Structure formats: C-alpha cells, structure tokens
C-alpha positions as CSV (number, residue, x, y, z in Angstrom):
1,M,0.0,0.0,0.0
2,T,1.3,3.4,-0.9
3,R,1.2,6.6,1.2
4,S,-2.1,8.4,1.4
5,D,-3.4,11.4,3.3
6,T,-7.0,11.6,4.6
7,P,-8.3,14.9,5.9
8,F,-10.6,15.2,8.9
9,G,-12.2,18.1,10.6
10,P,-13.1,20.4,11.9
11,V,-13.3,18.3,15.1
12,S,-16.5,19.2,16.8
13,G,-17.5,19.6,20.4
14,P,-20.7,17.5,20.0
15,D,-18.7,14.7,18.5
16,M,-16.4,14.8,21.5
17,A,-19.5,14.5,23.8
18,D,-20.7,11.5,21.8
19,W,-17.3,9.8,22.2
20,C,-17.4,10.5,25.9
21,A,-20.8,8.9,26.2
22,L,-19.6,5.8,24.3
23,L,-16.4,5.6,26.4
24,N,-18.1,6.4,29.7
25,D,-15.5,9.2,30.0
26,D,-16.7,12.2,32.1
27,N,-13.4,14.1,32.0
28,Q,-14.6,17.7,31.7
29,I,-11.7,18.8,29.4
30,H,-13.6,16.9,26.7
31,L,-17.0,18.4,27.6
32,T,-16.6,22.0,28.5
33,R,-14.4,24.8,27.2
34,E,-14.1,26.2,30.8
35,A,-12.5,22.9,32.1
36,A,-10.2,22.7,29.1
37,E,-9.1,26.3,29.6
38,A,-8.6,25.8,33.3
39,A,-6.4,22.8,32.5
40,G,-4.2,24.9,30.2
41,F,-5.5,23.8,26.8
42,G,-6.9,27.2,25.9
43,P,-10.5,27.9,25.0
44,H,-11.1,24.6,23.1
45,R,-12.2,21.2,24.3
46,V,-9.8,18.3,24.1
47,N,-10.7,15.3,21.9
48,P,-10.6,12.0,23.7
49,G,-7.6,9.9,22.7
50,P,-9.5,6.9,21.4
51,A,-11.3,9.2,19.0
52,N,-7.9,10.3,17.6
53,L,-6.9,6.7,17.1
54,A,-10.2,6.1,15.3
55,Y,-9.2,8.7,12.7
56,L,-6.2,6.6,11.8
57,M,-8.3,3.4,11.7
58,S,-10.9,5.2,9.5
59,A,-8.1,6.2,7.1
60,F,-6.9,2.6,6.7
61,M,-10.5,1.4,6.1
62,A,-11.0,4.1,3.5
63,D,-7.9,3.0,1.7
64,D,-8.8,-0.7,1.8
65,P,-12.2,-1.6,3.4
66,D,-11.4,-5.4,3.2
67,R,-8.3,-5.3,5.4
68,E,-9.0,-6.5,9.0
69,I,-7.1,-4.7,11.7
70,T,-6.0,-7.3,14.3
71,A,-3.6,-5.2,16.5
72,V,-2.6,-1.6,17.0
73,D,0.6,-0.3,18.7
74,A,-0.1,3.5,19.3
75,R,1.8,6.3,20.8
76,F,0.0,9.5,21.8
77,V,2.3,12.5,21.5
78,G,0.0,15.5,21.4
79,N,-3.6,16.6,21.7
80,V,-6.4,17.3,19.2
81,L,-8.6,20.3,20.1
82,E,-12.0,21.4,19.1
83,D,-12.1,23.0,15.6
84,D,-8.8,21.4,14.6
85,H,-8.3,20.2,11.0
86,L,-6.3,17.0,10.9
87,V,-4.6,14.7,8.4
88,A,-4.3,11.0,8.8
89,R,-1.2,9.9,6.9
90,T,-1.0,6.1,6.2
91,D,2.1,4.4,4.7
92,G,2.1,0.6,4.6
93,D,1.2,-0.5,8.1
94,E,2.3,2.8,9.7
95,A,0.1,5.8,10.3
96,T,0.4,9.3,11.8
97,L,-2.3,11.7,12.8
98,L,-1.1,15.3,12.1
99,R,-2.4,18.5,13.6
100,D,-0.9,21.6,11.8
101,G,1.8,19.3,10.4
102,D,2.8,18.0,13.9
103,P,2.1,14.4,14.9
104,V,-0.4,13.8,17.7
105,V,-0.7,10.0,17.3
106,T,1.6,7.6,15.7
107,A,0.7,3.9,15.2
108,T,1.7,0.7,13.7
109,F,-1.2,-1.6,12.6
110,T,-1.2,-5.4,12.1
111,F,-3.6,-6.7,9.6
112,G,-5.1,-10.1,9.2
113,E,-5.9,-11.8,5.9
114,P,-9.3,-10.9,4.3
115,E,-11.8,-13.7,4.5
C-alpha cells in the first residue's frame, strides 16, 4: 500500500461529547471549554484519545475496506482540540495523525488476511 493522506475536521464539540458517552468518560476537558481552559488547553475542548486513534483506523479502512485490523501499537504524542483540522497519513502499516503538520498520534497496525 502506498502513502495516502486523509483529511478530517473540523473536530466538533458535539462529536467529543458522543465519544465521551460511548467511552463512559466524564473528564470535563472533553466536555466544557471552561474545564479545558482551566487545565491549560486554551478555550477549546480536548478530543478523547480513542477518537484520535479512530481517525487513523478510518483512514486505513477508506484505503482498503477489506483489510482487517488485528492489532494496534499506538503512541499518543499530542492533543487534538475542538475545531482542529487533521490529516491521517498512512504508509504501509504505519500511520500518523497530524495537527498543523505535527504528529499527535503515531501507530503501527497489524492486519489479518481478508476472508
């Protein structure tokens, strides 16, 4: 598989709230701008980490919907904030989620054989 870039965004506050409900995550930095600002993130809510990883998984699935992801080794190196525009860059079995050109998540994926 060759390198591809998949854009995402803007990241929305309501989507963050949906992720929090799915994850049973009540961390207020994901839910209110006031909590995010008080925690030093500025006036924008912080996207939950699993949602950031989902962008990378979605990019792989868009490239080849028949590939089955069997394992992920991810490293979270930054934050995604409300209203950010992102790029999920995939290259072989490696992927990077970029925010303003800087990585926020890097991951190596393992794929099974399609059935």
